[in-house]
N, C-alpha and C positions, 0 to 999 in steps of 0.2 A: 502094486510098484510094478506088474506086466503095463496096467493102464499109464501110469507114469512113464515107463520106457518107451510107449508106444507113440506117445503126447510128443514129446522129447525127439522122438526120431522123425515124426512127421514134419517140427517146426524144425529142424536141421536140415533136413530134404528140400523143405520150401525156401529154407536161406541158402543153399546149396545151389537150387535149380535159380533164385532171384539174383545172387552172384554173378554164374554164370551168363545169366541173361545179360546183366549188365556189363557185365566184360566183352562180351559179344558185341553189343551196341556201341562200347566204349572203341573198339579195335574196327568193328565198321565204320564211326564216326571218325578216325585218325584216317583209315585208309581214302574215304572219300575226299577230307580238307588235303592230303598229299595230294591225291587222283587229281582233283579239281584243279588246285593251285600251282600244280607243274610246270615249269615254263616249257614252251614248245620244243618241237624238235625238228631241226633242220637236216636235209639229207642235200647232198651236192652230186647230183648225178655226173654233170659235166661242168668244168673239165675231170680228167681223174689225175691221179698222180701218176703220169707218165711224160713221155718228150712227144713234141708234136711239131711237125714238119710243116707248121705254118704258123701264119701272123692271124688268123680269123679263127676262134673258137668257141664253141659253142657254150653258152651258161644256162643252165639247168637247176633250177632248186626249187625243193619242195618243204613245204612245213606241214606237221600234222594238224593241226588247226590255225584258223585263220589268224595275219598275225600283220606287221608293218614290216618289209623289208628296209631295210638302210646301211649306210657306209658310215661308220662313225668318225666324227671330227676326233682330229687327233689335238686339236687344240683344247677339246671337250667344251667347246662354246655352240656349234650349229650343226646338228647330224644331218646328213643328206638322205632324205625318203625318196627311196627307190618306187614303190609300191605300196599305195593301203588296202587294208582289209582284203589280204590277197594269201590262196593258198600256195600259189606258184610264181615262179619270177625267171623268164625266157628273155634272153638278149643274146652278144654275141662281146666276148672280149677283144681288141684289138690290141695285141702287144709285138715287141721289139723281142730279137734272141737273148736269151737268158733263164734265169730260173726265177719263178714268182712265187711269193706268197700270198694268196686271196682268200680276204675272212668276208663275210657276210655276217650280219649282222640282222635280228628281228623282234618283235617284242608285241606284247599284249597285256590283256590286265591279268595273267598270269604270271610274268616275269620277262624278264630279257634273255637273251640265248645268242650263239655266235655258233659259225661251222667254219671250217680252213679247209685248204687243200695247196699242197707245194706242187708245183709242177714245171717242165721245161718247155721252152721254144727254141727251134734251131735255125729261123729263119730271121735276117736282118732287116735294117733300112734299105730303101721306103719301105713303108705298112701301107697298103693300099686299104684303102675303107669304100666297101660296096652296098651297105647298109647301116643301119641303127645301131648303135653300143656302145659298149665302154672304151676310151682311151687310157689308158694309164700306164704306160710306158714314158719313161723319163729319158732325156735324151735322144728322144726319137724323131724321124720327120714324116707326118702321118699325110697322105693324099687323098683326096676324094676323088673316085673314079667313074662316076655316073650322079644324076641327081636321085636323091632319095626321099622316100616317101613312106613312111609305115609308121605304125603305132607298138613302141615298147613303153609299158609304164606310163603313159602317156607322154613320153619324153623321146628324144631323137638319139643325140650325142650328149655321152656323160662324157666330161672330164674331169677325173680328181687323182690327187695326191701323185703328182708329177712336176716334175721341172726340166727346163730348158729345151723345150722341145714345141715343134712348129706343127701346124693346120695349114695345109695348102687345098682350100675347097676348090681350085682348079679351074675356077670359070662356070662350076657346075650350082645346080640349087639343093638346098635343103627345107624340105616343106612348103616350098610353091605348087601347090597344087590342091584342086577344088575340093579333093576330098580329105585334105591332112586337118584334123583340128588338135594340133599338140596343146598341152596344155602350157609343157615349156620344151622348148625348140634344141636348145645347145645349154647343158648346165655345165658349167666350171665352178669347180670345188678344191679347195686346198692344192691351189694350183699357184706356180712362179717361175717366171721366164718364158711364158709362152709368147708363140705369135700365133697369129690366126687371121686369114686373108683369103680375098681375091675369092668372090661369091657371093651368093644372095641366100640369106636364111628368112623363114615366114612362116608365120603361126597362123590361127582363125583370127579373123579381123572383127569379129561380132561377139564373142567367146573372152568375156571381160577379166575370167581368171588366165586367161592366155598370156604368157609371156614367152616372147620369141628368144632373148638369151638372160637368163640368170646367173648370177655372178656373186660369189664370195671367195674373193682372190687378190692377188698382187703381182705384181713386175708383168703386166701385159701387154704388146700393141695390138691392136685392130685396125686392119686396115683395108681399103678398096672392098669395104662390105655393101650392099644395098638390103637393110632389114626393113621387113613389114611385119605389121601384126599388132591386135589392140594395144598391148604392150611391147615397145619395143625392145628396152632392157631393164629387167628389175634388179635392184643394185641391193645386196648384205651388207656387206662390204667391198670397198675397194679401195687400192693403193698404189700407188705409182703405175698409172694406167693412161695410154695415148690411144686414143680416135682418128685416125687419120683418114681420110676420104672415105668416112663412112655417113652413108646419107638413112636417114631413119624417119619412114612414113608410118606412123601408127598413131593410133589415137591419144596415145600416152607415151612420148617418147622415151623418157626415162621416168621409173620409178624409183626413186634414193633413199636409201635410209644415212648410211655413212661412205663419206669418199673423200680420200688427201691426195695430192697431187696427180689432179687425174686431168686431162687435158684433151678439147677435141679441135684438130685440127683441118681445115679445108672440108670440115663436116656441115653435115645438116640435120636438124631435130626438129621436128614438127612444133613438140612441148615437152617441158619440163613438171614433172612432180615433183617436189621434195619434200620429203616426210622426215624430222628429227627426232 
């Protein structure tokens, strides 16, 4: 009888140890899956949820792992990618007076995430541009105050989610410099009722991925512009747009996917490339 109890006890203890070990492995596995597959985490260091006495606000965002930063398309068609395979995004926000709700998105193989901040600015029109950055205020007059050369995530000026605004380049140049090698100099997404005029915009003349203007927008007038670079204008979608006195000196003048009611008046274009 004693021997029988001893054998049973050993079997029970071994089974108990085996169960405990299996349970431990199970929880380790679950934890590893959750840890590895968790979506990245973003932190907006600037702007903060305060009021700024300026129209130029530092933008600084970090991620705990490598991600693609982007602005989500409100139409659900094509997101605006800002930086790829990055852990940090640095730029400036140029904003008019009022309350601003800024949201940044990011994704990688572990999932998609976003971070938001609401803040205020107290200075109004005109908004003076002195460096590369984001133009995101509607009903606003923007004016360039100097030549601009500098790389922010491969782009210079990014206009998104605004209506009824104007950008006066004021006779200055963006990206016209021997060291400038923008992939996209000015990007205009989800914008309507804009005027951009009176200056020169350039990008790399030899980099085949260089696009001076990248457009996914409607109801815009471009006027009195000189454009130079490998691809002058990259069009994703264009509707109800006028180019007046716009001169494009590029290997490919317009690389074009979809456009309607778009007119060139008193303008010169070296070459068209149509893709339908």
